[in-house]
C-alpha positions, 0 to 999 in steps of 0.5 A: 581727092588726096592720094594717101599713099602718095602723101605717106611716100612723100613724107617718108622721102622728105624725112629720109632725105633730111636725115641724110643731109643732117647726118651726112658726116656720121653716115659717111664715117660709118661707111668708111669704117665698114670699108676699112674692115680687113685693111692693114692700116691702123687708126681712126678713119675719116671720110673725105670731104667730097664723099660727105658733100656727095652724101649731102647732095644725094640726101637733098635730091631725095628730099626734093623728090619727096616734095615733088611726090607730096605736091603731086599727091595733094593736087585736087 
């Protein structure tokens, strides 16, 4: 029997993880802009390369976890 909640959770995790991987630069840039609120420096902020890479890695781990949940939910 298929576990519907597991399928839904797996699909949500895959979608969120893929979105984080796809939009890692934009998400990280928004986070840096929020962090810069109240600082004295002026101008546009850019995220560090390592931060974007770490965000992509996190998104990949979430998507992989979603695939595992999905596979376990679809087992007979």
